[in-house]
NUVEXPA-785109 format. One line per 8 residues: their letters; for each residue x, y, z of C-alpha. Coordinates in pm, 1 decimal, padded with zeros to 6 digits, always signed. Example, Ala and Ser with C-alpha at 12.3 -4.5 7.8 and 13.67 -1.06 7.14 Angstrom:
AS	+01230.0 -00450.0 +00780.0  +01367.0 -00106.0 +00714.0
//
This chain:
MKNAPSLS	-06022.3 +06825.6 -01613.2  -06059.1 +07072.2 -01324.6  -06434.1 +07090.4 -01310.0  -06699.5 +06994.6 -01555.0  -06908.4 +07319.4 -01531.4  -06602.9 +07535.6 -01611.0  -06513.8 +07303.8 -01902.1  -06873.9 +07324.5 -02033.1
SFFSNLRD	-06855.3 +07699.6 -02004.0  -06525.1 +07698.1 -02186.6  -06673.5 +07509.1 -02481.0  -06987.3 +07722.8 -02474.5  -06776.3 +08040.7 -02496.5  -06566.5 +07884.7 -02771.2  -06872.6 +07798.7 -02975.1  -07008.5 +08157.5 -02929.9
SLTYNVPF	-06679.6 +08306.0 -03036.8  -06668.1 +08091.7 -03344.5  -07032.2 +08160.0 -03429.2  -07049.2 +08535.5 -03367.9  -06680.8 +08633.2 -03426.3  -06652.0 +08778.7 -03074.9  -06330.1 +08757.3 -02860.2  -06278.5 +08449.3 -02658.5
SSSFDALF	-06277.8 +08538.0 -02286.4  -05948.9 +08555.6 -02095.9  -06132.8 +08436.8 -01787.7  -06053.2 +08079.2 -01899.9  -05677.6 +08127.1 -01908.5  -05637.6 +07947.0 -01578.8  -05862.4 +07653.7 -01665.1  -05567.8 +07451.5 -01803.1
DYNKEISQ	-05198.1 +07451.2 -01713.3  -05109.0 +07653.0 -02021.8  -04735.0 +07693.9 -02088.4  -04653.8 +07939.2 -02367.4  -04331.9 +07752.9 -02444.3  -04488.1 +07414.0 -02522.9  -04871.2 +07438.8 -02513.4  -04954.6 +07416.6 -02879.9
VYITLFQD	-05331.2 +07422.7 -02918.1  -05541.1 +07275.8 -03200.9  -05908.0 +07326.4 -03254.0  -06087.0 +07102.4 -03506.7  -06438.9 +07132.2 -03639.3  -06622.8 +06810.9 -03735.3  -06949.7 +06780.2 -03907.3  -07113.2 +06487.6 -04086.0
GNKAIRWG	-07067.8 +06518.9 -04464.5  -06789.4 +06779.6 -04434.5  -06413.7 +06747.6 -04442.0  -06287.5 +06857.2 -04096.1  -06113.2 +07192.8 -04065.4  -05855.4 +07272.8 -03797.9  -05590.7 +07524.0 -03702.4  -05315.7 +07518.2 -03442.8
SKKESLSK	-05135.7 +07802.5 -03263.8  -04928.5 +07893.0 -02956.0  -04933.7 +08250.6 -02822.1  -04859.3 +08424.6 -02494.2  -05180.5 +08301.2 -02328.4  -05456.1 +08047.2 -02385.3  -05711.1 +08312.9 -02475.6  -05476.8 +08483.1 -02730.1
TINRIIFK	-05398.5 +08140.3 -02879.4  -05767.0 +08049.5 -02916.7  -05849.7 +08389.5 -03064.3  -05580.8 +08338.6 -03328.7  -05714.7 +07995.9 -03408.0  -06074.4 +08128.4 -03435.3  -05954.2 +08398.9 -03672.2  -05785.4 +08138.1 -03897.1
LRENSTFA	-06076.3 +07891.0 -03883.4  -06317.5 +08162.7 -03991.7  -06087.5 +08240.6 -04286.8  -06119.1 +07884.8 -04410.8  -06314.4 +07866.4 -04735.2  -06542.9 +07594.6 -04603.3  -06612.1 +07753.3 -04263.7  -06956.5 +07876.1 -04363.9
QFKIKESS	-07062.5 +07509.0 -04423.3  -07025.5 +07436.9 -04055.0  -07335.1 +07495.3 -03836.5  -07129.5 +07605.7 -03544.4  -07425.8 +07718.3 -03334.9  -07584.2 +07372.5 -03351.0  -07409.7 +07160.6 -03090.5  -07588.6 +06849.0 -03220.6
TCQILFEM	-07444.2 +06906.6 -03569.0  -07098.7 +07059.0 -03540.9  -06856.4 +06905.3 -03296.4  -06556.4 +07087.8 -03161.6  -06232.3 +06914.0 -03064.1  -05990.6 +07105.1 -02831.4  -05643.7 +06962.4 -02782.4  -05346.6 +07112.9 -02606.5
VTEEAPCN	-04985.7 +06988.2 -02577.1  -04893.4 +06926.0 -02211.9  -04555.8 +06756.8 -02231.4  -04250.4 +06736.6 -02456.6  -03975.7 +06469.9 -02441.8  -03670.4 +06382.5 -02651.2  -03720.2 +06152.9 -02949.1  -03455.6 +05954.6 -03133.8
IRNLTSMR	-03631.0 +05904.5 -03465.9  -03391.2 +05626.0 -03571.3  -03498.8 +05416.0 -03276.1  -03870.1 +05503.9 -03303.0  -04070.8 +05186.4 -03229.0  -04411.0 +05057.9 -03144.0  -04288.6 +04717.2 -03037.2  -04095.9 +04768.0 -02715.0
MHSRNRFE	-04326.6 +04857.1 -02421.9  -04071.0 +05027.5 -02198.8  -03867.7 +05206.3 -02468.6  -03819.5 +05580.5 -02436.9  -03872.5 +05594.5 -02810.2  -04197.7 +05408.2 -02816.2  -04471.8 +05563.5 -03041.5  -04805.9 +05481.7 -02898.9
SGVNGLKY	-05072.4 +05588.6 -03150.6  -05329.7 +05814.4 -02988.8  -05121.5 +05850.9 -02665.7  -04825.5 +06046.6 -02791.7  -04752.6 +06246.4 -03097.6  -04460.1 +06425.7 -03262.9  -04344.5 +06775.6 -03308.3  -04096.9 +06800.1 -03592.0
THAGITRY	-03906.8 +07068.5 -03779.3  -03821.9 +07027.8 -04146.5  -03680.8 +07302.6 -04376.4  -03744.4 +07559.6 -04103.9  -04108.2 +07476.0 -04055.3  -04237.7 +07322.3 -03734.7  -04528.6 +07085.1 -03765.2  -04731.3 +06882.9 -03519.4
FMPTDGYT	-04873.7 +06533.2 -03531.8  -05104.8 +06560.4 -03231.6  -05182.8 +06249.4 -03024.5  -05544.4 +06237.5 -03130.7  -05432.4 +06234.1 -03500.2  -05361.1 +05869.3 -03453.8  -05734.5 +05815.3 -03412.0  -05871.3 +06079.3 -03645.4
QSIMSVPQ	-05615.6 +06001.5 -03922.6  -05649.9 +05619.2 -03878.8  -05284.6 +05551.6 -03798.7  -05145.4 +05272.1 -03584.3  -04789.6 +05180.2 -03673.6  -04459.6 +05363.5 -03708.7  -04443.1 +05315.2 -04092.4  -04796.1 +05454.1 -04124.9
LLNHLSKQ	-04700.0 +05748.5 -03902.8  -04382.6 +05836.0 -04098.4  -04563.1 +05794.7 -04429.9  -04824.6 +06040.9 -04304.8  -04559.1 +06288.7 -04195.1  -04380.3 +06254.9 -04527.8  -04702.9 +06378.3 -04699.5  -04727.1 +06665.9 -04457.8
CGIAKLSD	-04380.3 +06797.2 -04531.4  -04345.7 +06703.8 -04897.9  -04093.0 +06422.7 -04867.3  -04351.8 +06174.4 -04999.1  -04292.0 +06317.5 -05345.5  -03949.1 +06149.0 -05345.7  -04087.9 +05790.6 -05340.4  -04410.6 +05594.2 -05397.5
KISQRADL	-04323.6 +05327.9 -05142.2  -04422.9 +05364.1 -04778.8  -04108.8 +05186.9 -04655.5  -03881.4 +05424.8 -04847.8  -04073.9 +05726.6 -04727.3  -04036.5 +05604.4 -04372.5  -03666.4 +05556.9 -04425.1  -03634.7 +05908.8 -04565.3
MRREPIEY	-03815.1 +06052.6 -04263.7  -03563.8 +05884.6 -04037.5  -03255.6 +05996.1 -04239.7  -03348.1 +06352.7 -04335.8  -03216.2 +06637.1 -04107.7  -03540.9 +06667.4 -03915.8  -03568.0 +06754.3 -03541.6  -03823.1 +06543.1 -03360.8
TFIKSIAY	-03979.9 +06580.1 -03019.1  -04238.3 +06353.3 -02848.4  -04549.9 +06532.6 -02726.4  -04848.2 +06442.7 -02511.1  -05172.6 +06629.8 -02479.7  -05512.9 +06669.5 -02322.9  -05810.8 +06656.5 -02547.5  -06186.3 +06705.0 -02526.0
ISYNDKVL	-06468.9 +06701.1 -02775.6  -06818.8 +06836.5 -02767.4  -07110.1 +06594.6 -02804.8  -07447.0 +06765.2 -02817.6  -07440.7 +06976.4 -02502.3  -07186.0 +06763.0 -02327.0  -06804.0 +06774.6 -02324.0  -06628.3 +06437.6 -02338.7
ELERGYPL	-06268.4 +06360.6 -02247.5  -06078.3 +06177.7 -02515.4  -05856.1 +05877.2 -02447.4  -05646.9 +05775.8 -02744.5  -05889.3 +05983.6 -02951.3  -06210.5 +05804.3 -02852.8  -06458.3 +05945.7 -02604.0  -06484.0 +05839.1 -02242.7
PVLFNKDI	-06636.4 +05661.9 -02074.4  -06659.7 +05327.4 -02251.4  -06912.8 +05138.5 -02041.7  -06968.7 +04765.9 -02020.6  -07243.9 +04551.3 -01873.6  -07476.5 +04278.8 -01997.6  -07736.9 +04517.6 -02136.4  -07480.2 +04727.2 -02313.2
MLDKTIKS	-07322.9 +04423.7 -02462.6  -07658.3 +04300.3 -02599.6  -07739.5 +04642.7 -02738.6  -07404.4 +04673.8 -02926.8  -07419.5 +04316.0 -03043.9  -07758.5 +04367.1 -03200.6  -07657.1 +04702.2 -03346.0  -07350.4 +04542.0 -03503.9
IDWLVKNM	-07568.8 +04268.2 -03656.3  -07804.4 +04542.2 -03786.5  -07496.1 +04703.3 -03943.4  -07448.4 +04375.6 -04145.3  -07814.2 +04386.1 -04255.1  -07785.3 +04752.4 -04353.6  -07469.2 +04672.7 -04557.8  -07603.0 +04366.2 -04737.9
NEDGSFLY	-07590.2 +04404.5 -05116.6  -07888.2 +04331.4 -05341.0  -07742.6 +03992.1 -05440.3  -07721.1 +03877.2 -05073.0  -07348.5 +03942.8 -05028.4  -07216.8 +04182.7 -04766.2  -07011.2 +04495.2 -04794.1  -06664.2 +04346.3 -04745.9
YYDPYKDT	-06460.8 +04651.6 -04644.1  -06503.9 +05014.0 -04551.6  -06240.2 +05278.7 -04460.9  -06419.9 +05561.5 -04276.9  -06108.2 +05779.6 -04287.5  -06093.1 +05769.7 -04669.4  -06468.7 +05708.0 -04706.9  -06397.5 +05425.6 -04950.4
VVDDIHPN	-06509.2 +05064.6 -04989.3  -06206.5 +04973.9 -05201.8  -06000.1 +04731.4 -04991.2  -05643.1 +04848.3 -04921.6  -05520.1 +04489.8 -04920.8  -05660.5 +04408.0 -05261.2  -05632.6 +04740.4 -05453.9  -05538.7 +04584.3 -05787.5
MINPLYNN	-05821.0 +04335.2 -05822.0  -06017.6 +04346.9 -06155.7  -06316.3 +04411.2 -05931.3  -06192.7 +04657.7 -05667.0  -06495.7 +04564.6 -05446.3  -06315.7 +04255.2 -05323.2  -06515.8 +03988.6 -05142.8  -06443.1 +03661.4 -04964.5
ILRHSGGT	-06674.4 +03364.0 -04930.3  -06544.3 +03258.3 -04586.1  -06614.0 +03599.2 -04436.4  -06945.9 +03612.3 -04619.5  -07051.1 +03289.6 -04444.3  -06935.9 +03431.0 -04114.0  -07167.2 +03726.5 -04169.6  -07452.0 +03484.8 -04228.0
ISLLRGYE	-07378.1 +03307.3 -03900.0  -07389.5 +03647.5 -03725.2  -07744.9 +03706.2 -03860.5  -07848.3 +03373.7 -03724.6  -07691.7 +03453.8 -03388.2  -07905.4 +03771.1 -03398.2  -08216.1 +03563.6 -03456.5  -08117.2 +03326.6 -03172.2
LTGNTLYL	-08087.2 +03623.2 -02935.1  -08395.8 +03816.5 -03038.3  -08639.6 +03606.6 -03238.6  -08644.8 +03884.6 -03499.4  -08745.3 +03715.6 -03825.9  -08574.7 +03985.8 -04029.1  -08246.8 +03816.9 -03946.5  -08378.1 +03484.6 -04081.3
EKAKKSLD	-08498.2 +03653.0 -04401.6  -08156.9 +03813.3 -04456.3  -07968.6 +03502.3 -04362.1  -08166.1 +03306.9 -04627.1  -08079.3 +03575.5 -04882.8  -07712.7 +03549.0 -04791.2  -07729.4 +03170.5 -04808.9  -07877.6 +03193.5 -05155.2
FLVSTFRT	-07573.4 +03396.6 -05254.4  -07342.3 +03132.8 -05097.9  -07520.1 +02853.1 -05291.2  -07495.5 +03049.1 -05614.1  -07115.2 +03000.7 -05597.1  -07138.6 +02621.2 -05574.5  -06992.1 +02375.0 -05830.2  -07044.9 +02003.6 -05818.5
HKYQNKFA	-06846.5 +01680.2 -05843.8  -06883.4 +01324.8 -05718.2  -06761.6 +01164.3 -05400.8  -06806.3 +00784.9 -05388.0  -07040.4 +00826.3 -05683.8  -07268.9 +01063.3 -05491.9  -07340.7 +01435.1 -05521.5  -07083.9 +01668.5 -05371.2
CYPFFNSK	-07052.4 +02045.8 -05400.5  -06810.3 +02324.0 -05307.8  -06793.9 +02700.5 -05321.6  -06586.7 +02838.0 -05610.5  -06499.9 +03207.1 -05558.9  -06215.6 +03433.0 -05671.0  -06093.2 +03143.0 -05894.3  -06041.3 +02928.5 -05586.2
SKLGGAGI	-06210.9 +02654.9 -05392.8  -06097.0 +02663.0 -05028.7  -06161.1 +02398.6 -04765.3  -06248.6 +02687.2 -04534.2  -06511.6 +02814.2 -04777.2  -06682.0 +02474.6 -04770.5  -06635.6 +02452.6 -04395.0  -06778.2 +02787.6 -04288.2
GLVALMHY	-07042.7 +02757.5 -04561.8  -07157.0 +02434.2 -04401.1  -07149.9 +02595.2 -04059.7  -07374.5 +02877.2 -04188.6  -07618.9 +02632.7 -04343.8  -07621.3 +02429.7 -04032.2  -07697.0 +02731.8 -03810.5  -07988.3 +02809.6 -04039.1
FIQTGDRS	-08111.9 +02451.2 -04020.7  -08077.7 +02435.3 -03643.0  -08275.8 +02758.9 -03598.7  -08547.6 +02680.1 -03846.2  -08562.0 +02311.0 -03928.5  -08594.9 +02419.7 -04288.7  -08456.7 +02143.0 -04511.0  -08455.3 +02346.8 -04832.3
YKKEMDGL	-08072.4 +02342.9 -04831.0  -08046.0 +01976.5 -04738.1  -07897.7 +01874.0 -05077.1  -07630.5 +02145.6 -05043.0  -07553.2 +02044.9 -04683.9  -07509.6 +01685.9 -04788.1  -07295.7 +01790.2 -05082.6  -07065.1 +02003.9 -04871.8
VRHILSRV	-07020.1 +01722.5 -04623.1  -06916.1 +01479.0 -04895.6  -06680.3 +01738.4 -05044.6  -06514.6 +01799.1 -04713.3  -06478.6 +01425.0 -04654.5  -06314.8 +01397.7 -04999.7  -06043.3 +01639.4 -04877.7  -05926.7 +01415.9 -04589.2
DKDGEMLG	-05630.2 +01205.8 -04695.0  -05521.0 +00868.7 -04563.1  -05315.7 +01029.7 -04285.8  -05601.6 +01249.1 -04169.4  -05459.3 +01565.9 -04321.6  -05723.0 +01793.5 -04469.5  -05618.0 +01953.3 -04799.4  -05649.0 +02326.6 -04794.5
YYIHPKFN	-05758.1 +02376.3 -05152.8  -05955.9 +02180.1 -05406.4  -05884.5 +02434.7 -05680.5  -05609.1 +02695.1 -05690.7  -05524.0 +02884.5 -06007.8  -05147.4 +02845.4 -05955.4  -05158.2 +02469.4 -05922.9  -05259.3 +02196.8 -06173.1
NGKPLINP	-05364.2 +02459.6 -06426.6  -05658.4 +02560.0 -06203.2  -05807.2 +02207.2 -06218.1  -05909.4 +02007.7 -05908.9  -05624.8 +01881.4 -05699.3  -05668.4 +01503.1 -05655.5  -05406.0 +01322.1 -05450.5  -05151.9 +01603.8 -05469.5
KDEVKKEL	-04786.3 +01545.3 -05383.0  -04671.7 +01624.9 -05033.6  -04483.9 +01937.8 -05139.4  -04809.2 +02069.1 -05287.6  -05003.4 +01985.6 -04978.6  -04747.9 +02174.3 -04767.5  -04758.4 +02475.1 -04991.4  -05137.4 +02487.7 -04983.1
FSFYYPGE	-05183.2 +02386.0 -04614.0  -05406.8 +02616.6 -04420.4  -05376.5 +02652.1 -04041.4  -05740.9 +02754.4 -04011.4  -05943.9 +02573.0 -04274.4  -05945.4 +02228.6 -04112.6  -06104.6 +02360.2 -03793.6  -06371.0 +02541.9 -03994.4
ALLGLALY	-06450.0 +02226.8 -04187.4  -06459.9 +02007.7 -03873.7  -06701.5 +02243.5 -03704.1  -06933.7 +02213.8 -03997.5  -06908.9 +01832.7 -03988.0  -06974.0 +01826.2 -03612.3  -07285.9 +02036.5 -03641.2  -07414.5 +01818.7 -03928.2
FQHVENID	-07335.4 +01497.8 -03742.3  -07522.2 +01605.1 -03431.4  -07821.4 +01793.9 -03567.0  -07924.7 +01621.9 -03893.0  -08150.0 +01324.6 -03841.8  -08156.6 +00996.9 -04034.2  -07811.3 +01043.5 -04189.6  -07726.9 +00753.5 -04422.2
EDLKKDIR	-07538.5 +00503.5 -04205.0  -07240.6 +00477.4 -04441.1  -07211.9 +00855.5 -04460.1  -07241.2 +00893.0 -04082.2  -06964.7 +00634.4 -04025.9  -06749.0 +00812.0 -04280.0  -06800.3 +01146.7 -04105.7  -06711.8 +01013.3 -03767.2
TKSEMALD	-06409.9 +00815.8 -03886.1  -06259.0 +01091.5 -04094.3  -06333.3 +01359.5 -03847.5  -06147.7 +01161.2 -03576.7  -05858.3 +01104.7 -03816.3  -05843.9 +01476.0 -03891.7  -05869.3 +01572.7 -03528.2  -05585.9 +01333.2 -03439.6
FLVNVRPI	-05373.5 +01478.8 -03722.8  -05433.5 +01836.2 -03610.9  -05371.2 +01777.1 -03245.5  -05084.9 +01521.5 -03269.4  -04921.9 +01538.8 -03610.9  -04959.9 +01899.9 -03723.4  -04732.9 +02042.6 -03442.3  -04451.1 +01823.5 -03583.9
KYDYMFES	-04512.3 +01840.5 -03961.9  -04603.7 +02207.3 -03966.5  -04408.6 +02328.6 -03665.0  -04298.7 +02636.6 -03858.9  -04656.6 +02756.8 -03876.6  -04700.0 +02780.6 -03502.0  -04649.1 +03119.8 -03341.9  -04631.9 +03225.8 -02982.2
LPADAWLM	-04994.3 +03335.9 -02973.7  -05241.0 +03056.8 -03062.1  -05488.5 +03141.3 -03335.8  -05685.0 +02825.9 -03414.4  -06015.6 +02935.2 -03263.9  -06219.4 +02747.7 -03526.8  -06064.1 +02415.0 -03415.5  -06140.4 +02506.6 -03053.0
QAIEEWVK	-06505.1 +02551.4 -03153.9  -06504.1 +02224.0 -03347.1  -06364.4 +02029.6 -03051.6  -06630.8 +02182.9 -02826.4  -06886.0 +02020.5 -03049.7  -06707.1 +01689.8 -03119.4  -06648.1 +01623.3 -02748.9  -07020.7 +01585.1 -02715.7
VEELAKES	-07007.4 +01276.3 -02938.2  -06958.9 +00944.4 -02762.4  -06600.0 +00817.4 -02766.1  -06465.3 +01150.6 -02906.2  -06419.0 +01322.5 -02577.6  -06049.0 +01244.6 -02606.4  -05818.3 +01393.3 -02346.4  -05578.7 +01511.8 -02622.3
YINFVFND	-05860.2 +01718.3 -02787.2  -05971.2 +01869.0 -02456.7  -05610.5 +01947.8 -02364.5  -05563.5 +02122.1 -02695.0  -05849.5 +02365.1 -02618.6  -05745.3 +02440.2 -02265.0  -05372.0 +02466.1 -02343.7  -05435.1 +02711.6 -02623.7
TKTMFEHM	-05661.4 +02906.4 -02386.3  -05392.1 +02910.8 -02118.7  -05128.6 +03027.9 -02367.8  -05359.8 +03307.1 -02493.8  -05406.3 +03427.3 -02134.9  -05035.0 +03415.6 -02085.3  -05008.5 +03644.7 -02386.9  -05277.8 +03880.8 -02264.1
YKNENTLD	-05230.0 +04238.3 -02151.2  -05353.2 +04265.0 -01789.3  -05336.5 +04533.2 -01526.4  -05007.0 +04406.1 -01388.3  -04813.4 +04413.1 -01720.0  -04965.3 +04721.6 -01878.5  -04840.3 +05078.0 -01850.1  -05065.3 +05351.2 -01714.0
TNKDYIGG	-05079.7 +05504.3 -02064.3  -05190.9 +05170.6 -02209.0  -05471.1 +05066.4 -01981.0  -05698.1 +05025.1 -02283.7  -05471.1 +04733.6 -02382.0  -05614.2 +04525.3 -02097.2  -05787.4 +04211.9 -02226.4  -05607.4 +04221.1 -02562.0
FYYEYGDH	-05332.0 +03989.1 -02683.9  -04978.4 +04008.4 -02805.6  -04732.8 +03779.0 -02990.8  -04436.8 +03936.9 -02821.8  -04471.3 +04158.0 -02517.3  -04477.9 +04515.2 -02633.3  -04675.3 +04455.8 -02952.6  -04956.5 +04692.7 -03026.6
VYHDASRC	-05255.4 +04518.6 -02871.7  -05468.4 +04264.8 -03056.5  -05821.3 +04308.1 -02937.6  -05913.5 +04000.1 -03132.8  -06271.1 +03881.1 -03141.8  -06187.8 +03571.3 -03350.3  -05961.5 +03444.3 -03074.0  -06228.3 +03535.1 -02821.8
EGVVSAYY	-06461.4 +03293.5 -03008.1  -06221.2 +03021.0 -02929.3  -06201.2 +03128.8 -02565.5  -06581.1 +03132.8 -02525.3  -06586.4 +02779.2 -02674.4  -06332.1 +02679.7 -02404.9  -06567.3 +02821.6 -02146.2  -06864.1 +02621.7 -02276.2
LAKHLKDE	-06645.1 +02310.1 -02293.5  -06541.7 +02356.0 -01929.2  -06913.6 +02384.6 -01836.9  -06994.5 +02077.0 -02037.4  -06726.5 +01886.7 -01845.8  -06859.2 +02032.3 -01517.7  -06518.7 +02186.8 -01443.8  -06645.0 +02495.6 -01260.9
EKATWIMK	-06300.4 +02605.4 -01152.6  -06174.4 +02615.2 -01505.5  -06492.5 +02787.9 -01631.2  -06446.9 +03056.5 -01366.4  -06085.4 +03104.7 -01461.2  -06179.2 +03141.6 -01829.5  -06462.7 +03380.6 -01753.2  -06240.5 +03609.5 -01551.2
HMLLSAKG	-06007.1 +03657.2 -01846.6  -06276.9 +03653.7 -02106.6  -06450.0 +03956.2 -01937.6  -06126.6 +04148.5 -01972.3  -06123.7 +04071.8 -02343.1  -06488.6 +04170.4 -02381.4  -06432.9 +04507.6 -02211.8  -06126.2 +04574.1 -02426.0
LMKTFHDE	-06299.2 +04473.0 -02749.3  -06586.2 +04707.4 -02667.4  -06338.4 +04998.7 -02721.9  -06331.7 +04916.9 -03089.5  -06702.0 +04972.6 -03136.5  -06810.1 +05268.7 -03349.9  -07087.6 +05429.1 -03145.8  -07253.1 +05767.9 -03191.7
KSVYPHIN	-06985.6 +05943.4 -02988.5  -06680.1 +05788.9 -03148.9  -06757.6 +05842.8 -03524.2  -06692.9 +06214.8 -03502.3  -06387.1 +06212.3 -03738.3  -06566.7 +06024.5 -04013.8  -06672.4 +06221.3 -04321.7  -06978.1 +05991.6 -04348.7
QQKALHSF	-07066.1 +05934.0 -03986.6  -07351.6 +05693.5 -04057.4  -07160.4 +05448.3 -04276.8  -06949.6 +05280.0 -04004.1  -07180.7 +05357.2 -03712.4  -07236.5 +05041.8 -03502.2  -06956.2 +04844.9 -03663.5  -06633.4 +04722.7 -03498.6
RFKLTRQW	-06302.8 +04865.2 -03631.8  -05980.2 +04674.7 -03666.1  -05766.5 +04842.0 -03398.2  -05798.7 +05101.7 -03124.9  -05697.8 +05376.5 -03376.0  -05699.9 +05206.5 -03715.0  -06053.0 +05289.8 -03847.3  -06088.7 +05012.2 -04105.1
VRVDSVQH	-06407.0 +04805.5 -04088.5  -06439.8 +04464.8 -04251.5  -06720.7 +04216.7 -04247.6  -06524.1 +03981.7 -04025.9  -06426.1 +04251.8 -03773.1  -06799.1 +04290.7 -03716.3  -06889.6 +03924.7 -03753.9  -06637.0 +03782.0 -03509.0
AACFFARL	-06724.2 +04046.1 -03242.0  -07099.5 +03990.3 -03284.4  -07067.0 +03608.5 -03258.8  -06840.4 +03627.7 -02954.8  -07062.3 +03871.4 -02769.3  -07372.1 +03670.1 -02862.7  -07226.3 +03354.6 -02705.2  -07093.9 +03542.8 -02403.8
YKTDALDN	-07433.8 +03707.2 -02346.7  -07597.3 +03368.4 -02319.7  -07378.6 +03257.4 -02029.0  -07523.2 +03301.0 -01676.6  -07192.7 +03425.6 -01538.7  -07265.0 +03781.7 -01650.8  -07593.3 +03823.0 -01461.8  -07428.9 +04003.3 -01176.8
K	-07150.7 +04174.1 -01370.4
//
């Protein structure tokens, strides 16, 4: 950007030319380094409720290029629907190619950081010529078209040029795009978008600046929790999934379900916990009211059985009963109990505890499923064989269940002594198994980037119990934290074009960044554990990295400025999307972020940040 007033005048003139059909002034030809050989320009009009319209061109000068684009935009059959004159209603995106570089399409990758053939969604794009026609995938298209990976990119291009008709499979389309006689060139661009009377620079398609401080974090946390409230269904469940690009609530991962509006009881319970975190932060009783409604939905899924001749219950949902469903369900009920003292769900809390205890075998292994439609004819799995246990073992469910047990053990008064002893004994057995035996028995499940944030949260709680502050448990939390930080993008290992990677994670260096709030929940637990142990040096070390993650995660928040490409700009507003450019929203992408930020906000380390 050369100077803001000139840029503002440029957009003002552009808006007037579009509105009144008058020539765009040539006085702006020197504003950008326009090169008639490579400087393809696209102008896109966005307006809530309308499908965007755009046109691209490249003429002898910038003004002639823009005048051509204006002519073509005004020819569009839907142009009259855009209130061009109203800067608060119609947004204008201007993008111009600034660089071209060779591209070997057969070696196109998004996995190798320093590769000359790296596709970085939102940062670079492609110019390609097929059957004599040159087309452009502009860098901002990664964001506006909700594309992250190379297969997604090539599938998109195959639709643009007609090759998609040759196959229904994305992988085959991608292969065809690599093998067809198509000339490819990498491109980079500059891009700006109007927002009310301002002009914002775009980085990877989203507007700058993305600010971060304690007040901003609180504001966005509460707004994201309000998004959950707004998207609660009448029965107390939450909207599970929304794709702002397609404006659909049908989950891409479960498109063939009998009920296309897929749901998941674990993520439902996570949404409930978020509401209760909102109440904890604000005292707003609306969150309690909605949390109770969501808990009623949870309880409506319960079935019963007996454990040691006493009442036990478990969630049964999507023809399955998962240990994690019982675990996070218990966590949600416990958060409600801790905040309110309301004992109206005491029977269900007791029942979930007994059910979870029934899933701990003699070796301390927690069985991942009680009911699975593909095993034992869909009947309860009692004392399953080892091969069945291995097939149904979950890496995450035990931590979820142990967190629920820990909260119950610490916060419920007058627990029956036999039950209390059973909880403590079996929880210790399960913790010992997870920390000491699981790495051997299930070594093939471990990846380079740790992911068991629920167990980190469970250990934070169990360490508060006398005689359970075992060094092996504590080491598990801090070792996983250390490994996550070793697999974190930081300033020193991130390219200049990837600075928005900072604070996110990778399995292998070069991966597209994982700005992962669920892992951050484990990290913030490690921070609280360090404070509990009065290890200030470790707490400071964790906070330093955790703030990088918080700032990076904030770039996935859908604020008023970043929802410009959405057909329905209100639907995803104030949610957290999956990736920097992938627009998907799911209840857990919101829930994990809200819960992480809620706990981070309550630390005193941010007071001067």
